[in-house]
C-alpha positions, -999 to +999 in steps of 0.1 A: -537-614-232-516-586-218-485-606-226-496-612-262-502-575-267-468-565-254-451-591-275-469-578-306-459-542-298-422-552-295-424-571-328-438-540-345-411-519-329-384-543-340-397-544-376-398-506-376-362-504-364-351-529-391-370-508-417-353-476-405-319-493-405-324-506-440-335-471-452-304-455-436-281-481-453-297-475-487-293-437-482-257-442-472-250-463-503-265-437-525-245-409-508-213-429-511-219-435-548-226-398-554-194-389-535-173-414-555-188-400-587-180-365-576-145-375-566-137-391-599-151-361-618-129-337-598-099-359-602-104-360-639-108-322-639-075-318-619-057-341-643-072-325-674-062-290-662-027-299-653-023-318-686-035-288-706-010-265-689+019-289-696+008-293-732+007-256-735+042-254-720+054-280-745+041-260-774+057-229-760+089-247-755+089-260-791+086-225-806+093-196-783+128-191-768+141-156-764+177-143-761+188-136-725+220-123-709+234-127-675+228-099-650+258-088-628+264-112-600+255-099-566+284-096-542+280-099-504+287-069-483+319-067-464+318-091-435+321-078-399+356-085-386+361-067-352+388-079-329+373-094-298+374-072-267+383-085-233+366-070-202+367-084-167+333-078-152+348-073-118+370-043-129+350-027-157+337+007-144+300+014-149+290+038-176+257+057-181+233+039-204+231+053-239+204+050-265+214+035-299+204+055-329+190+032-356+195+045-391+178+016-408+155-014-398+157-045-419+122-056-430+110-089-416+102-114-445+066-125-445+062-162-439+046-181-468+036-218-470+058-240-492+047-242-529+021-268-539+011-282-573-013-262-594-038-290-588-037-320-564-015-349-578-037-379-582-018-411-573-022-441-596-028-477-585+002-499-593+004-537-588+042-538-591+056-503-584+092-496-592+111-478-565+142-456-565+162-454-533+186-424-530+207-412-501+212-374-496+231-360-466+232-394-450+194-397-452+176-424-472+147-414-495+125-437-515+101-428-544+080-447-569+093-442-604+078-450-638+094-473-664+119-448-680+128-469-710+103-449-731+118-415-720+139-404-749+157-372-758+168-377-794+186-344-799+191-309-785+166-290-805+136-273-789+112-298-805+132-326-788+129-309-755+091-304-760+086-341-769+104-352-738+084-328-717+051-343-731+063-378-721+070-366-686+036-349-684+017-381-687+000-394-656+028-421-654+048-396-633+021-388-608+033-412-581+069-399-585+057-363-579+035-374-550+063-393-533+088-365-537+062-342-520+056-367-493+093-369-486+095-331-484+067-332-457+079-363-438+115-351-436+104-315-431+127-304-459+133-267-466+130-255-502+167-258-509+169-293-495+139-303-516+155-289-548+186-309-538+166-341-534+149-336-568+183-331-584+195-363-568+165-382-582+168-366-616+205-375-619+197-412-611+168-414-635+188-398-664+216-423-665+242-396-669+225-376-697+228-340-685+199-327-706+176-355-695+186-347-659+178-310-662+144-318-679+134-343-652+146-319-624+127-289-640+096-310-645+095-322-609+104-288-595+077-269-614+050-296-609+057-292-572+047-255-575+081-238-578+089-210-602+116-218-626+127-210-662+146-233-687+175-219-707+195-235-734+229-224-746+248-224-780+259-260-774+223-272-769+227-278-732+197-271-709+200-252-676+176-247-648+172-212-633+151-210-601+134-179-588+143-172-552+128-149-526+157-125-522+191-134-538+219-159-538+253-142-538+281-152-562+256-170-584+251-165-621+216-149-626+193-135-651+165-109-649+133-117-668+102-095-667+115-079-636+121-112-617+155-125-608+164-161-615+195-179-602+214-207-620+211-242-604+245-255-615+240-293-614+276-295-626+269-281-661+287-250-675+270-225-699+285-223-734+280-193-756+247-174-760+216-183-741+179-185-749+151-187-724+116-203-724+096-176-706+064-196-699+047-190-666+030-218-648-002-210-628+003-204-591+041-208-593+060-196-562+095-186-555+120-207-536+126-195-500+160-196-484+145-196-450+144-228-429+113-227-407+114-261-390+140-286-380+147-311-408+144-348-401+178-359-414+193-392-403+215-387-373+253-391-376+270-379-344+299-355-347+328-357-323+317-346-288+326-310-280+327-295-245+318-259-238+319-244-203+304-210-196+328-185-182+320-177-145+295-206-144+314-239-141+281-257-135+271-249-171+294-273-188+280-290-219+291-320-240+274-319-274+275-341-305+256-324-333+243-341-365+272-343-390+246-348-418+231-314-409+265-298-408+272-312-443+239-297-455+247-263-440+282-264-456+266-264-491+239-239-483+238-208-506+252-176-492+218-158-496+195-130-484+157-134-479+151-098-490+170-075-512+183-057-481+219-071-477+217-070-439+188-095-439+213-123-445+216-131-408+178-136-404+181-169-423+207-181-398+192-166-366+156-177-374+165-213-383+154-235-353+179-253-333+183-290-342+168-318-321+203-325-308+207-290-294+172-291-280+179-324-262+214-319-250+218-282-244+185-267-236+176-288-205+209-279-189+204-242-196+168-243-184+180-258-151+208-232-148+185-202-151+157-216-129+149-192-101+171-165-115+161-129-124+160-123-162+192-103-161+210-130-141+197-157-165+206-138-196+240-131-183+245-169-180+235-174-216+256-144-227+287-157-209+281-191-225+280-176-260+312-156-252+329-188-243+332-201-279+367-196-292+370-166-316+384-168-352+383-148-384+364-161-414+391-149-438+417-170-420+395-200-417+373-200-448+390-175-471+359-153-470+327-145-452+308-175-438+280-170-413+271-200-391+238-216-383+235-223-346+245-259-348+277-250-368+289-229-338+287-260-317+306-280-343+334-258-356+362-249-332+363-212-340+336-187-347+333-149-350+309-121-339+281-129-363+281-165-352+282-156-315+252-133-320+232-159-339+239-185-313+231-162-284+198-149-298+186-184-306+193-195-270+176-165-255+144-169-275+142-207-269+153-209-233+140-176-219+111-169-243+123-133-246+124-113-279+158-105-293+172-085-322+205-082-340+223-049-341+248-042-369+274-015-363+300-008-389+320-040-391+304-057-360+272-077-352+258-077-317+224-084-301+198-069-278+171-085-256+137-072-246+135-078-209+100-079-193+114-071-159+118-034-150+149-013-145+174-032-167+205-010-170+226-006-201+227+007-236+195+001-254+173+006-285+136+011-288+117-011-313+080-019-316+073-002-284+098-023-265+131-015-250+159-039-261+190-038-240+224-045-257+240-079-251+273-084-269+285-120-272+319-109-285+331-089-254+349-115-233+333-116-208+309-087-203+275-085-188+242-073-202+241-037-212+277-032-225+284-019-260+318-030-276+345-004-273+348+016-305+313+010-317+293+041-327+259+042-310+249+071-332+247+049-363+234+013-363+211-010-383+184-030-365+177-066-377+144-079-361+141-116-355+111-139-353 
């Protein structure tokens, strides 16, 4: 009897469990259906909003173009060109430390996320997706593309441009936009590299038609969230002007409603008078010249270079940097991230070291400074930076050319600004110490915020910290020495991140 009773109870419990499971599954199905309905509604709203904006732009493009003229091109300031100074640390007499008087401090640009589309790009299911494979800076990219046979540009009138824009605005290009943005993220492309990729894609899709290429490029660029304006000239040729944070030197530019726009050349010259379509897209953002993370470009090794730190023969490095990255830097605009001309070096100094430098240089330096005081360790890094052969930009390049860190490890000659960039990057990465750049008339040096007490030498106070001068162009001085002939009563401070 007792056994029968227990068996019955278990049966009831089992049936209750099955009933509860069934109720839960039914609830989950209803919730999934509601979520899917909500998702479809939101997707349709996203698509409808983006479509309305593009239709409005096409109407604007068809009717409203205003005359515009070039603004004067910005010219870079005179490059620092000091002769290197040679000082033997064993014979240089000590001098009393002197404070450096700062007459201006360059503002630090606020970091901003990369632009995003005004609404999420909804990818479309495709049974047989076409793909376009392009190679840029030795790196392969692949994007899905629509059938472009229906994309026509029958003339060079504004109505022709508007009709072509409407064709591009259809959801057929969603996967192309989404894939371009995925490549930007997966390859960690900076804004300039992304614009270069879009240009490469547009050139391939346009089959050599310059106006088609500019339309496709402008469409992909603005749909990705970037601020741009289209201009056409007297010959009916279209031109893309992008809005940068700061300014690109020696680049044709226009000023519209208080904002500066720079010409993205794309191999097309402007003929005669210009007219601009001044339409503003929602949430559009300016292009940033800063490079906030190492890019994932394919690795093509450069010839191996050996650099040995003066006084430290154990710090002898053989380095092969990425030639693809060097090629990218070689075409990078000469630009400033703010309208302060002395901010130009922040682009170079704040750009992270490449994976090749991180793998081949930093472990050796970390081992060399292990167990040393901060001054001893920084002297090692300073002597290494001083061990790069010196050369003048005018003699080598015919004009000013600041190096990113990897370029100093590639090119055989570099000058004071390159030595300072290279040194401050090493100090921040290897020692985790704050560093700044100091611009004297015609010379760029550096200073380091030591956290150990009683560091001797010339110094500057900034942000409540004492930064002691470290000059990578005095061969081969220690921490605390200012280059002979520099005026400590008048300098410009350039903070670094």
